[in-house]
N, C-alpha and C positions, 0 to 999 in steps of 0.2 A: 512470914516465912512459910514456904511450902512444906507440906508433909513429906512428900517423896519427890526426888528427882532421879530420873533415869539418865545417866550420863553417856553421851557419845554413841548413841545407837544409830543403826540404819533404819529409818522410820518408813514403814509401808503403812499408809494411813487408812487403808480399807476402801479407798475410792477407786483404786487402779492407777492413781497418779504415780509418777516416778518417785523412787526412793530418795529421801534426803537424809543427810547426816546431821545429828544434833541431839539436843536434850528434850526430854518430856517432863514437865513439872505437873504435880498433882496437889490439890489442897481441898479439904472437905469433900472428898469423893469425886471431885470434878477436875478435868484437865484445865490447867491454867496457862500452859505454854507448850507449843510444838515447834521444835527447831531452835537454832541459835544456842546461846549459852545461858542457862538458867542460873539463878542465884543459889544461895545455900538452902539446905532443907534439913528437916529433922532426920530423914533417912535417905541415903543415897545408894543407888544400885548402879554399879559400874558395868555398863553394857559393852564398852570397848569394841564397838563394831558389830555387836550382836544385832539380830533382827528384832525390831520392836513393832508389834502389830496390835490392833484391837483384840480383845478377847473373842474367841470363836463363838459363833452363834449356831447352835444345833437346832434344826427345825423338824426333827422326827425322832422322838423317843417314847418309851413306854414305862416311865418311872411311876406310874399312877399308884401302884402299891408301895414301891420302895420308899417314896417320899414320906409315907406315913410312919415309917419306923427308922429310917436311916437319915443321917445328916450329911454324910460325905457326898453321896450321889456319884459313885464310881460305877462304870468305867469312864464316864464323861469328865468328872472332876480332874483326873490326872492326865487328860488329853487336851488341856488348854481351853476347854469349853467353859465359858462364864455365863451363858444363857442357854437353856434348853426348853423346847416345846414338847409337851406330852399330851396324852388323850387322843392319840392318833388311831386311825383305822376303824373307828366306830366302837371301840371297846374300852371299858373303864369301870369305875366303882361307884358312880353316882349319876342319877339318883338310884337308890336301892333300899327297898323296904327290907326288914329283917328276913322275911320269908324268901327273898330273892338273892340273898348274899351268896349262898352256895352256888347258885346258877352263875352269878357274875364271876366268881372264882373259877368255875369250870370253863366258862367261855374264855377268860384270859389265859388259862392254862392251855387250852386247845389252840387258840389263835396265836399267842405270843410265846408259847413254850416256857412259861414261868411255872414251876412246880406248884400244884395246888396246895400241898402241905406247907410250903413256904408262905404262900399268901394267907392260908387259914391261920397260921400262927402269928404272922407279922402284921396283918392289917387290923387295926383296932376297932374299926366300925363305930366311930364316934359321931356319925352323921347318918342322915337319910336322904336329904335333898342335895342337889348340886351346890347351892349356895352354902349349905352347912359344911360340905366337903371343902369348899374354898376357904371358909372361915377357919376350919381346922388347920389347913395348910398355912394360913396366914399367921398362925400362932407358933410356927416352927421356923427354924433357921437351917441354912444349908451351905454347902461349899460352892454353890452357884445359884443363879436365879432360875426359877421355873415358871413357865406359863402353861396354861391348860386350854385345850379344846374340849367342848362338851360332846361326849360320844353318843351316837345314835342308839346302839343296842340297849343300854340301860334305860334310856327314855322310852323306847318302844315297849320294853317289858313293864316298866312302871305304868304306862298308859293302857296296855292291852292284856297284861297277865299272860296266861298260857297261850292265848291266841297269837302273841308275838313269837312264841317258840315254834308254833306250827305254821308260821309264815302266812297267816291269813291277812287279807287286806284290811287296813285300818278303816273304821267307820268315821263319819264326820265328827262325832263326839270325841273319838280317840285322837283324831288329828288335832282337834282343839286343845286337848290335854297336852299333846306334844308341843304345840305352838307355845302354850303357856310355860312349859318346862324350858324351852329355848329362850323365851323372854327372860325368865328368871336367871338362867345361866349367863346370858349376856349382861344383865344388870349386875351380876356378881363378879364380872370381870373376865369371862371366858373370851379367848381370842377367836372363837368361831365354833364351828360344828365339824365333827368327823363322821364318816360313814364307810361301810365296807360292803362291796358287792361281789367280791371274789369268792368263787365256790370252794376254793381250797381251804378257806377259813372254817374249820370244823372243830367240834369239841365233844367230849364225853365218850364213853365206851361205845355208844351207838352212833357215833360220828355224825352228829347233827350239824347243820349249817347255822352260822351265827344269826341271831335275830336281826332282821333288817336286810339280809342278803338278797331276798326276793321281794322287797318292798316295792309297791307301785311308784311310778315316777311322781305322781301327785303328792306322795308322802315326802319325797325329797324336796319338792317345790315348797311344800308347807314349812318344812324346817328352814329352808334358805330364806324364804320371805319373812318369816318371824325373826330370824337373825338380822336381816337387813333393816328391820324397824329401828335397830339401835344405831344405824349409820356406820357400822363397822363390822369386822369379822370376815374370816375366810371359810370356805366350805371345802374341807379336805376329803378325798374319796379314794378308796382302793378299787380300781375298776374291775369289772368282769373281764376275764381273759388276760389279766396282768401277768400271769406266769406262763401263758401259752397253753399248749396241750398238756394234760396230766392224767394219771390214772384215776383220779378222783373228781375230775371236773369235765364237763362237756367241752369239746373242741370249740374255740372261738374263731370263727371265720373272719376274714377281712371285713365283711359286711357287718358282722356282730360288733367288731371293734369300732368301726365307723359310727354305728348306732350308739355305742357307748360314748364316743366323743360328742355326738349330737346331744346326748343327755347333759354333758358338762356345759355345752353352749346354752342349752335351754335353762339350766340352773342359773348360769351367769346372766342370761337375758332377763329372766323372771325376777331375779333378786337384785341385779345391779352390783353384786359383790364378786370378788375374785374366787375362782375355783382352782384348787390344787389337786393334781392326781399323780399317782405313782407310775413311772415308766422305766422299764428295763428291756434289754434285748433278751429274746428267748429263742431256743433252737427250733421250735416247730414252725416259726415264721420269722426268719432273721431280718426281714425288711419291715416288720410291723412298727418298730420304734421310729423309723424314718417317716412312715406314713402318718403316724400319730403326731410327730413333731410338725410335719407340714400342715396338718389340720389345725394344730395349736397356733402356728404362726398366722394362718389365714384368719382364725378367730380373733386374735389380737389386733390384726390389721383392720378388722371389722368393728373394733371397739369392745370386744368381749375379753375381760381379763382372765386368762387361763394360764396356769403355770405347771410345768412338769417337775416332779421331784425325782432326781436321778441319783444313782450310786456311782462312785468314782472308781470302782474296781469290780472284779468278779464277785458274785454273791451266791452264797449257798450254805454249806455247813462244813464244820471242821470235825474230823474223827481223830481221836487220840486215846491212849490207854486210860487217862484220867477222866475222859468224857465218854461219849458213845463210840462203840466200835463193834466189829463183826462178831467178836468171840465172847461177848458178855454172858451169853446164855449157855456156854459149853461147860460140861461138868468139871473138866480138868482145869479150866480157867477159874471157875467158882471157888476152887480150893485155895487159890492164891489171891483172890480179888482184893482182900483187905490189907495186903502188904503194901508198904511204901512203893511208889511207882518204880523207882530204880531197882528195888529188890524183885518186884513183879516182872519187870522186863528181863532181868537176869534169869529168873526161874523159867520164863517162857522160852528162853534160848536153850534150855536143857533139851537134848535130842528126844528123850522119851516123852517129855511133856509136850514138846512141839508136835510130835507125831500123834499124840493122843488128842490134843485140841483140834488139830486139822482133820482128824478122822471122825470126830464126834458130831452128832446132831444137837440142835438146841433143845434145852429142857423146856417143858411147857410153861406158858405164862403164869399159871397158878403156882408154880414152883419158884420162878425167878422174879416175878413181879412185872409190872407194866413197863418200867424204864428199860430194864435189860432186854425185854422182848422188843420194845420199840426200837432201841438202838441196833440190835443185831439184825432184825428183819429189814429195817430201813436201809442200812448200809449194805447188806447182802443184795437187796433188790437193785441198788445203784450200780452194782457190779464193778467193772474196772475202769470207770470213766473219771475217777478222781486223779488228782495230781499229788505227787510225793513232795512233801516239804520237810525240812529239818530246821532246828533252831538257828543254824548258821546261815541259812539261805533266806534272803529277803527279796527275792525276785518275784514281784506280784504280776508279772506278765510271762508266765512260764511257757516254754515251748512244748511241742508234742512228745518229746523224748521223756518227759516226766509223767506222762499218763500211765496209769497202772497197767492197762491193756498192752501198751507198747513195751513197757519194761518186762512184763511177763513173756511176751513173744521173744524179746531179745535175750532173756536169761533162760528160756526153756522151762519156766515155772507156770503154775496156775495163778490165777488172779488172787486167790486166797493166800497162797504161799508168799506172794510179793507183799501183800498188805500185812500179813503176819510178821514177816521178817523185818519190814520197815518199822512197824510199831514197836517191836521188841528190841530194836537196836539200841545201843548205847545206854542212856539212862532212862529210856522210855518217853522221851519228850518229842519224838517225831510225830508228824500228823499226815493225814490224807485229807486233802481239801477238795470237796465236790462243788465245783462252780456251776450250780444249777441254772443260774441266770447271769446275763451280762458277760458271758465269755464263750458264746456259741461258735465264734470264728477263731478261737484260739489266740486272740489278741485283744487289745483295748482301743483299736482305731476308732470304733464307733463311739466310745466314751469320749475320746478327744473331740469328736464332732458335737456330741451332746454338751460338753463343757463350753464349747464356743457359742452355743445357741443362746439367743437373747431371752428365751422363754423358759429356761431351766434354772432350778436352784439345786445346790449340792446338799443331799439329804440322805435318808435311809440308814443312819447310824444305828437305829433300833436299840439305843441304850436301855438297859433294864429288861430286855426281852431275849428270847431264844438263848437262855442262859448257858446251856451246855452245847449249843450248836454253833454260835458265832460270837464274835466280839468286835463289832464294826463301829463302835463309837470312835475308834481310831481313824476312821475315814477322813475326818477333818484335817488332822496333821498330815495324813497321807497325801493330801493335795500338795503340800510343800515338799515332803521327802521324796515322793515319786514323780508327780507331774511337773514340779519346778526344778528337780535336781537329778533323779536317778534313772528315769526312763531311758531304755536303750533301744527299743524296737520301733521307735517312731518319734514324732515331734513332741516337744515339751512346751510348757508355758513359762512366762516370766513369773518371778516371785510376786510382783505387784498384782498380776492377774489372779493368781491363786489366793492371795491374801484377800482380795476383794470378794471372791466367791464365797469364802467361808466366814466373812464378817459383814461388811456393808450390804452386800446383795441379800444375804439371808435376813438381816435385820429389816431391810426395807420391805421384803416380802411379807413380813408379819406386822408391819406398821410400828416397828420399834425405832422411833426417831431419836431416842436419847443415847443410843449406843451403836456399835458396829463401825464407827469411824473414830479416828484420833483427831479431834477438833477441840479448840478451846471452848469451854462451856459445856461440853458433853460429859457424860458419865465416864469415870476413869476405870474402865475394864481393859486391861492391857496384858499382853504376853511379851516376855523378853526371851528370845529363842536363839540358841546356838545352832544356826541354820546348817552348818557343815556337820555338826554332831547329832542332829535330830535323827532319832532311830526308833522305828517300830519294832518291838521285840516279838518273839514267837509267843503265841497265846499259851497261858498256863491256867491251871485250875486254882481258883481261890475258894477257900472254905469260910465264907463270911456271911451266910444268909441264915434267916431264922430256920428252926427245925433241922439244923445241920446241913442246909442246902448248899450246893456248890454252883459255881459259874465260871465260864471262861473269861479271862481278863487279858487283854493285850496292852501291855505297858508301853508307853512312849517316853523316851528320855531325850533330854536336850532342852528342857524348859528351865531357863535360869530363874525366871520368876513368873508367876501369874498373879495379877492384881484384880480384885473385884471391888468395885465401888470405892477405890482408894485404899483398900486394905490388902496386904500381901497374904494370899491364901496358900501359895506354894512357893518354895524357894529351893533351887537346885534339885528339882524333881522330888522334893519332900513336902509333905503336908505340914503347914505351920500351925494347924489347929484352929485357925480363924474361920468362923462361920457367919459371914456377912450376907450370904445369899438369902433371898426372900421370895415369896410368892409374888409374881407379877399379875396385876389386874389390868386388863385392857380397858381403856377409857376413851370416850369420844374426843 
């Protein structure tokens, strides 16, 4: 007898093949039947026409710290994700000698906006080497499976000490140390190596660049060639110029970006291994993404395996009363900042307090602290380019009428007045979304082209990172709710196409041959989805991190069941408490 039978579902098997209707049977964690009428089972799930898909495979997260103290692994767990890859962008927590732990925390705080106080309290530091870190994770259980890339920055610091931080070139001996670290990481089951070259990745009060940002090309070749000795692994990299022009980074010209792509090609040629890089549209050169895609296609046609990681929607940051906002450092706001958000919003609507907050200047950093200073300064500097969102509004392709500047002009208000009144409205749940990347043209037509491209994977959910700025782990179910169903301003995709992108395609990109498809004999990672009722809710603040830390969480509802390795981990959008997720070790 089978353990579970999902009855009467519309089965999208993750390959892109046409949907079929029938049953899915599971026994001992493995799929035993797809389609037709299955026999009796110990547990039956009545799909009754619901969509049945493989579990979603997330290929870009930053749970490196969270997995050491948490078992749930949200926000990914509640968004249908059954496998996630972490250790991205060259930052992580292994290897790390005791003297370097504070540095690794500071780098992660700066690059991925995970509060240092959360990491300092939460990470137990039961390891020093990368293999020891992997062994520690292997002793834990989770709501999903986790795979790990070995990050460059900790290896560079381990090999070079202070010289890594001051961006000196590695000596031959230091390169040999890094080679050995890579070999050890691959032997321990790493899925590859990650590195970061983007100048915007900075950390600390003195705004230093991440170790490895300016490493010589020979250093990247050494890492990649050592990885290739294992016969497996991908080399993931955040390219220089990935965010376009910015106040804290030199402008990357087309020539600079083409030189960056040449580096990817050289790494792939020298190592014979796939290179994955991040690609988004940005406003300072709205044609850059197409140029890079064209280079990537030509490289693949020449036999060099290069893949772009793309986002499926506008990408930036969310401003709201419970997160970061323009008024955090104003004296009259500080008087009410600890009230519940609905009471705070009501107090902000009082005419006298509104006038006071809008007329005040920010208190100094030594008075209000780093977070309030960061939030108020950052959002003030962004001005009126954000889009106004409410909890009732789920249009992820907003038109120009919702831009703060345009609303201010139409209403005869200042930008600050528009932002203030919007955030203070109703129960304080409204937001202003600054789409810093991937929305320069005011639409998602370019994303449609990227999603059609053979050399892209759907990525950049960033689960575990940018905790009070974004909540993009929901981007995988967004492929279904938006791209296969709700888009109004342009063409959509079929359900089969979008399911394949977030399951089988991502699994293949990381060599996961046991999952990502609904096939007899493969691992039983499955989602049962009310496709018509699938809904991404407005982000809210969750208070569930060590040291009282908070994070944005975007809840997705419409999952009738999520099954991991044959065990139901979620049922009707609720956690069953099962923790069958484990560390994945890549093997030859």
